[in-house]
PyMOL CGO cylinders between C-alpha atoms (Angstrom):
from pymol import cmd
from pymol.cgo import CYLINDER

trace = [
    CYLINDER, -33.62, -8.12, 22.78, -30.95, -10.76, 22.48, 0.3, 1, 1, 1, 1, 1, 1,
    CYLINDER, -30.95, -10.76, 22.48, -30.86, -10.62, 18.71, 0.3, 1, 1, 1, 1, 1, 1,
    CYLINDER, -30.86, -10.62, 18.71, -29.48, -7.05, 18.91, 0.3, 1, 1, 1, 1, 1, 1,
    CYLINDER, -29.48, -7.05, 18.91, -26.55, -8.43, 21.05, 0.3, 1, 1, 1, 1, 1, 1,
    CYLINDER, -26.55, -8.43, 21.05, -25.77, -10.99, 18.30, 0.3, 1, 1, 1, 1, 1, 1,
    CYLINDER, -25.77, -10.99, 18.30, -26.06, -8.55, 15.49, 0.3, 1, 1, 1, 1, 1, 1,
    CYLINDER, -26.06, -8.55, 15.49, -23.70, -6.28, 17.37, 0.3, 1, 1, 1, 1, 1, 1,
    CYLINDER, -23.70, -6.28, 17.37, -21.20, -9.02, 17.60, 0.3, 1, 1, 1, 1, 1, 1,
    CYLINDER, -21.20, -9.02, 17.60, -21.34, -9.50, 13.88, 0.3, 1, 1, 1, 1, 1, 1,
    CYLINDER, -21.34, -9.50, 13.88, -20.95, -5.88, 13.25, 0.3, 1, 1, 1, 1, 1, 1,
    CYLINDER, -20.95, -5.88, 13.25, -17.97, -5.78, 15.51, 0.3, 1, 1, 1, 1, 1, 1,
    CYLINDER, -17.97, -5.78, 15.51, -16.14, -8.48, 13.50, 0.3, 1, 1, 1, 1, 1, 1,
    CYLINDER, -16.14, -8.48, 13.50, -16.90, -6.47, 10.23, 0.3, 1, 1, 1, 1, 1, 1,
    CYLINDER, -16.90, -6.47, 10.23, -15.60, -3.14, 11.85, 0.3, 1, 1, 1, 1, 1, 1,
    CYLINDER, -15.60, -3.14, 11.85, -12.40, -4.80, 12.77, 0.3, 1, 1, 1, 1, 1, 1,
    CYLINDER, -12.40, -4.80, 12.77, -11.89, -6.73, 9.50, 0.3, 1, 1, 1, 1, 1, 1,
    CYLINDER, -11.89, -6.73, 9.50, -12.36, -3.16, 7.90, 0.3, 1, 1, 1, 1, 1, 1,
    CYLINDER, -12.36, -3.16, 7.90, -9.96, -1.68, 10.19, 0.3, 1, 1, 1, 1, 1, 1,
    CYLINDER, -9.96, -1.68, 10.19, -7.43, -4.50, 9.51, 0.3, 1, 1, 1, 1, 1, 1,
    CYLINDER, -7.43, -4.50, 9.51, -7.83, -4.07, 5.75, 0.3, 1, 1, 1, 1, 1, 1,
    CYLINDER, -7.83, -4.07, 5.75, -7.57, -0.28, 5.73, 0.3, 1, 1, 1, 1, 1, 1,
    CYLINDER, -7.57, -0.28, 5.73, -4.65, -0.03, 8.16, 0.3, 1, 1, 1, 1, 1, 1,
    CYLINDER, -4.65, -0.03, 8.16, -2.65, -2.78, 6.44, 0.3, 1, 1, 1, 1, 1, 1,
    CYLINDER, -2.65, -2.78, 6.44, -3.42, -1.23, 2.97, 0.3, 1, 1, 1, 1, 1, 1,
    CYLINDER, -3.42, -1.23, 2.97, -2.44, 2.39, 4.29, 0.3, 1, 1, 1, 1, 1, 1,
    CYLINDER, -2.44, 2.39, 4.29, 0.87, 1.60, 6.06, 0.3, 1, 1, 1, 1, 1, 1,
    CYLINDER, 0.87, 1.60, 6.06, 4.26, 1.11, 4.68, 0.3, 1, 1, 1, 1, 1, 1,
    CYLINDER, 4.26, 1.11, 4.68, 5.46, -2.49, 3.72, 0.3, 1, 1, 1, 1, 1, 1,
    CYLINDER, 5.46, -2.49, 3.72, 7.74, -2.72, 6.77, 0.3, 1, 1, 1, 1, 1, 1,
    CYLINDER, 7.74, -2.72, 6.77, 4.88, -1.95, 9.16, 0.3, 1, 1, 1, 1, 1, 1,
    CYLINDER, 4.88, -1.95, 9.16, 2.17, -4.24, 7.56, 0.3, 1, 1, 1, 1, 1, 1,
    CYLINDER, 2.17, -4.24, 7.56, 2.75, -7.03, 10.11, 0.3, 1, 1, 1, 1, 1, 1,
    CYLINDER, 2.75, -7.03, 10.11, 2.77, -4.79, 13.13, 0.3, 1, 1, 1, 1, 1, 1,
    CYLINDER, 2.77, -4.79, 13.13, -0.52, -3.24, 12.01, 0.3, 1, 1, 1, 1, 1, 1,
    CYLINDER, -0.52, -3.24, 12.01, -2.07, -6.58, 11.36, 0.3, 1, 1, 1, 1, 1, 1,
    CYLINDER, -2.07, -6.58, 11.36, -0.87, -7.93, 14.75, 0.3, 1, 1, 1, 1, 1, 1,
    CYLINDER, -0.87, -7.93, 14.75, -2.23, -5.04, 16.46, 0.3, 1, 1, 1, 1, 1, 1,
    CYLINDER, -2.23, -5.04, 16.46, -5.67, -5.32, 14.93, 0.3, 1, 1, 1, 1, 1, 1,
    CYLINDER, -5.67, -5.32, 14.93, -5.83, -9.15, 15.63, 0.3, 1, 1, 1, 1, 1, 1,
    CYLINDER, -5.83, -9.15, 15.63, -4.94, -8.56, 19.15, 0.3, 1, 1, 1, 1, 1, 1,
    CYLINDER, -4.94, -8.56, 19.15, -7.56, -5.88, 19.51, 0.3, 1, 1, 1, 1, 1, 1,
    CYLINDER, -7.56, -5.88, 19.51, -10.20, -8.36, 18.36, 0.3, 1, 1, 1, 1, 1, 1,
    CYLINDER, -10.20, -8.36, 18.36, -8.74, -10.89, 20.81, 0.3, 1, 1, 1, 1, 1, 1,
    CYLINDER, -8.74, -10.89, 20.81, -9.21, -8.34, 23.52, 0.3, 1, 1, 1, 1, 1, 1,
    CYLINDER, -9.21, -8.34, 23.52, -12.58, -7.03, 22.41, 0.3, 1, 1, 1, 1, 1, 1,
    CYLINDER, -12.58, -7.03, 22.41, -14.44, -10.52, 22.27, 0.3, 1, 1, 1, 1, 1, 1,
    CYLINDER, -14.44, -10.52, 22.27, -14.26, -11.22, 26.04, 0.3, 1, 1, 1, 1, 1, 1,
    CYLINDER, -14.26, -11.22, 26.04, -14.81, -7.59, 27.00, 0.3, 1, 1, 1, 1, 1, 1,
    CYLINDER, -14.81, -7.59, 27.00, -17.82, -7.31, 24.78, 0.3, 1, 1, 1, 1, 1, 1,
    CYLINDER, -17.82, -7.31, 24.78, -19.14, -10.55, 26.17, 0.3, 1, 1, 1, 1, 1, 1,
    CYLINDER, -19.14, -10.55, 26.17, -18.80, -9.91, 29.83, 0.3, 1, 1, 1, 1, 1, 1,
    CYLINDER, -18.80, -9.91, 29.83, -19.53, -5.97, 29.75, 0.3, 1, 1, 1, 1, 1, 1,
    CYLINDER, -19.53, -5.97, 29.75, -22.24, -6.38, 27.16, 0.3, 1, 1, 1, 1, 1, 1,
    CYLINDER, -22.24, -6.38, 27.16, -24.16, -9.18, 29.26, 0.3, 1, 1, 1, 1, 1, 1,
    CYLINDER, -24.16, -9.18, 29.26, -23.56, -7.15, 32.51, 0.3, 1, 1, 1, 1, 1, 1,
    CYLINDER, -23.56, -7.15, 32.51, -25.39, -4.14, 30.83, 0.3, 1, 1, 1, 1, 1, 1,
    CYLINDER, -25.39, -4.14, 30.83, -27.99, -6.27, 29.47, 0.3, 1, 1, 1, 1, 1, 1,
    CYLINDER, -27.99, -6.27, 29.47, -28.71, -8.10, 32.74, 0.3, 1, 1, 1, 1, 1, 1,
    CYLINDER, -28.71, -8.10, 32.74, -28.48, -5.00, 34.87, 0.3, 1, 1, 1, 1, 1, 1,
    CYLINDER, -28.48, -5.00, 34.87, -31.15, -3.08, 33.07, 0.3, 1, 1, 1, 1, 1, 1,
    CYLINDER, -31.15, -3.08, 33.07, -33.91, -5.66, 32.41, 0.3, 1, 1, 1, 1, 1, 1,
    CYLINDER, -33.91, -5.66, 32.41, -36.45, -2.92, 31.58, 0.3, 1, 1, 1, 1, 1, 1,
    CYLINDER, -36.45, -2.92, 31.58, -34.11, -1.06, 29.28, 0.3, 1, 1, 1, 1, 1, 1,
    CYLINDER, -34.11, -1.06, 29.28, -32.16, 2.18, 30.00, 0.3, 1, 1, 1, 1, 1, 1,
    CYLINDER, -32.16, 2.18, 30.00, -34.89, 4.55, 30.12, 0.3, 1, 1, 1, 1, 1, 1,
    CYLINDER, -34.89, 4.55, 30.12, -35.59, 7.15, 32.75, 0.3, 1, 1, 1, 1, 1, 1,
    CYLINDER, -35.59, 7.15, 32.75, -38.79, 6.82, 34.91, 0.3, 1, 1, 1, 1, 1, 1,
    CYLINDER, -38.79, 6.82, 34.91, -40.31, 10.23, 34.80, 0.3, 1, 1, 1, 1, 1, 1,
    CYLINDER, -40.31, 10.23, 34.80, -43.28, 9.20, 36.98, 0.3, 1, 1, 1, 1, 1, 1,
    CYLINDER, -43.28, 9.20, 36.98, -41.22, 8.51, 40.23, 0.3, 1, 1, 1, 1, 1, 1,
    CYLINDER, -41.22, 8.51, 40.23, -38.20, 10.61, 39.50, 0.3, 1, 1, 1, 1, 1, 1,
    CYLINDER, -38.20, 10.61, 39.50, -34.61, 10.45, 40.89, 0.3, 1, 1, 1, 1, 1, 1,
    CYLINDER, -34.61, 10.45, 40.89, -35.68, 10.07, 44.51, 0.3, 1, 1, 1, 1, 1, 1,
    CYLINDER, -35.68, 10.07, 44.51, -38.82, 8.10, 44.04, 0.3, 1, 1, 1, 1, 1, 1,
    CYLINDER, -38.82, 8.10, 44.04, -40.83, 11.29, 44.63, 0.3, 1, 1, 1, 1, 1, 1,
    CYLINDER, -40.83, 11.29, 44.63, -43.87, 11.60, 42.09, 0.3, 1, 1, 1, 1, 1, 1,
    CYLINDER, -43.87, 11.60, 42.09, -43.52, 14.12, 39.39, 0.3, 1, 1, 1, 1, 1, 1,
    CYLINDER, -43.52, 14.12, 39.39, -39.82, 14.91, 39.85, 0.3, 1, 1, 1, 1, 1, 1,
    CYLINDER, -39.82, 14.91, 39.85, -37.60, 14.27, 36.83, 0.3, 1, 1, 1, 1, 1, 1,
    CYLINDER, -37.60, 14.27, 36.83, -34.39, 12.43, 37.43, 0.3, 1, 1, 1, 1, 1, 1,
    CYLINDER, -34.39, 12.43, 37.43, -32.24, 15.57, 36.97, 0.3, 1, 1, 1, 1, 1, 1,
    CYLINDER, -32.24, 15.57, 36.97, -34.34, 17.72, 39.27, 0.3, 1, 1, 1, 1, 1, 1,
    CYLINDER, -34.34, 17.72, 39.27, -33.40, 18.72, 42.82, 0.3, 1, 1, 1, 1, 1, 1,
    CYLINDER, -33.40, 18.72, 42.82, -34.32, 16.39, 45.61, 0.3, 1, 1, 1, 1, 1, 1,
]
cmd.load_cgo(trace, "trace")
């Protein structure tokens, strides 16, 4: 499960590098620096957020994010999570 986290980090870098290349290429010459700084600051913001929120989600759901259809929302047998209590 941890390998998925590390692959997502690599994909996030690739996505932001693509955004950086596209936006700097599509903007006018006078706006290239502003576009580049915006994307670099976005990466600087995303790194700690992805680290803290990603690990929080990973540790909050050790069994995965799947509904338990045997116990239901209120812990009653046979009741789906979206059913009435």
